[in-house]
N, C-alpha and C positions, 0 to 999 in steps of 0.2 A: 579490228576493234570494235566494242560492244556499244554503243550509242543511247545515252541516258535521254530523256525527251524532260524535256523542261514542261511551267504551263502556258506559256503560249506556242512551245510546239506544240500540245496536247490539245489547245484553241484549235490550232488549222489543220487537225490529224481527224480528230471525233469525226466531220461532218465526211469525211476518205470515209472511216468504219463505216459509216452511220447508211451513204450510200452506196457504199459494196452491199451489205447485208438484204436492202431494200434494193438493188437492182435482182438481188438473186434471190428473192422471198418473189418477187416480178415473175420470173423467169422458172422459179418452179411451179407458178400454175397458171403458164401455159406449158406446161410437159403433159401432153396427151397421144394413145394413138392415135398412128396417123401422121403425126409431127417430124418435120425434117431434123437432123441437127443445123441443118443448114441456115433454118428461118432459125430456129432459140438463138444459133450467133448473131444474126441482125435484129431481129429483137432484142439480143442482148445490147449489141451496139449504140441501138436507138434510147433506151431505157438511160447507158449508160453519158450521152451527148445531153438526156431531158436534165440529167442526174448537175450538169455543165460540166461533165473532168471525163478522165478520156483514160481506155482500157489500159489496165497497170502490166496487162502481156502482150496485146496486138503490135509486134513488131521486137520485141524482146529478144534477142537471141534469136534472132529471125523465122520467130513463132506468128501465123500466119492469121491467126483469129483472135478474136474477142474475148472469148469465154475458152476454156476451156472443157470438152464435152466430153463425157469418158465413158464408157458402156458393153455394162455389166461384165465382162472378163478385160477391160482394161483399166489398168490400173490412177495412170495423172496420163495428161498432153493429150490425150485424145481431137481427134480433129475435125473442125464440123464439115461438111459434107451432105449430099440430098439424100442416104440409108434414115429409114425412114423407124419411127418408134415403134414396135408394135406392145398389147395387154401382153407384161406380166416381164416386163422389160427392167432395170433400172439405171441407172444418168445419172454420173456424179460430174455435176457443174463445179467446175473452181470460176470465184469470177472474183478481180483484183478490180479497182478503183485509185484510182493520181489524179488528186483533186487538190487546190488550195498546195501543193507540193510537198505531199504526203502520200503515203496507198493506203488500206484498208485493203484487207483481204480474207477472201472468206470460204469455203467448200460444203457442199449438201450432197447427199444421193437420195433422190425419189426413186419413188415406185412408179410405172405408170403404166394406170390404171388401175392394176390393183395382182397380189402377189402370192406364193406359199409364205408360208411359216415359219420356215427356216430364215429364209430369204430375208425375212421381215426381225428372225433373230440380229442373223448377222448387223441391219440397218443401228436398231435396236443398239448390238455390244458396240460398235464403232461412234455411234453418238457417246455414246455413257462414257468410254473410254474418251472423250474427245475431253468431257468434263471430271473425270478421272484424273485426268491432268490437270490443265485449268486450275482445279486447285490447289495444288503443288504450286502454283508458279505466286509466289508469296516471297519476300527480303525476306534471306538469310536461308533460307533454303538454294537446294545445286540446284540446276536443268540434270545431272542422274535422277531427280526426287519427281520431276516430271515421264522422265523414260521410263522410272520404273514403275511409279504408276498407271503407266497405259498399259504399258508391255503384262502386267501382272494382269493385270483384265482383262485382255483381249484373253490372252493362253485360258487363263483359267476358264476362260471361258467357250475351249476351243475350238480356236479362229488363230491365226495365224498375225503377226507385221513382219511387213514391207521393211527393208535395213536400206533400197539402195535411196529410198529418197527421205527427206526431215524437212522437221517443223526449222524455227531459221526467223532469226528480229526482220524484222518489219520497221520499216519510214517514211526518212526522201525517200528512200531504195529498196526493194521491192527485198532484194533479198539481202537481207543486214545477220554482222555476229549478232549472238552465240546459237551453229548449228544447236534444234535441240532432235537427237535420236527418238522416234519413237521406243523402243528399247535399251536395253543396261551396260556399255560400251563399258572397257576397260580404262582405266588411267583417273587422269583429276576433270573437275566435272567445273564449269560456271560455279559462282557463286551469283546468283538472284538478287537486284536491288532497284528500288524501287523507280520507276523513269524509262522500266526498259519494257519495249512494244517485242509482246512477241507471238510470231502465229505459230500456233498450236493445231497438229494435223494430223490427226494415224490417219493408215492406210490399214487396211485391215483385207485378208483374202477368207474367202471362207475353205478355200483348203490350204496348200504349201506356202508357205513366205514367201519361193524363186517367184519371181520374174525374165518377163524376154522385151525386148526394143525391135519392135516393128524397122521397115527398110522406110516412113519415109522421115525416120531420121524424129519423130517425137513419140508419138505411140507407145506405149507398155500397155504391157498383158500381163497378164499371171501365166506361167511359164504347161498349170500342168488344167489350164480350162476352166478354174471355178472361177465363180463369182467375186466383183472386190468392193469395198466402199468405200470413203472418203468427204472425212469432217472435220471442218476445220473452222477458225473464230481468230481473229490476232484481237491480244490481250495487253492492256495494262497492269502491267506487278507495281503492286503498292506497298506500303507498310502495313497496310492490311487485308484486308477482302480482294479478288484482282476484279479487276474492271473487265468484263468482256465492252470490248470498243464498238465490233460485227451485231451484236446481236440486237434484231428487232423483236 
């Protein structure tokens, strides 16, 4: 069931979203060659604590880290470890903060030191696809309008959209209805209404769309070993322009 947020709900939810955006930005400032993903996870835990919140991911279905740290060909749900970041890597950081009984959810793919032009294009296309989808988050539109905007932009740019993972409603729970695919699905589509809060999150591969699941039970990689990027914002649907709640 889709949950519409009241004015009081949004008063409580906005600080959670702001905290998630701020924590993600500060983690990004720590990303450099020589740093380990375990160090970044520990930094994230402290930043979330200082913000007055808790990680929305730690312990969720047994997830063992405070943020998701997915490196290079990892699509989502990468685990913190002793692996060291190298110049030219890309690192996707997915951050969820629980505060005031609500959750803010946001993600970004960062460049470690510097990257080649084709890698930069992948990140630019993924972030632009996110905002193409956000632009469709208007009352009266349908989920499929968001999905179509993302898919068409990504595929016209020569990249592919991951099918196994989708955006979703977010609020008191990390995953609420409706699901928001980054590609057009057959069948009926939920109508968007003012008060919906949605996590829009395209996951885009430089190569083919297929993924594989690792034996650790969490990490998902591209099947062909190509790079993958992930950008996400929590968005409020209104009768006018959508409001990006996690934008800092």
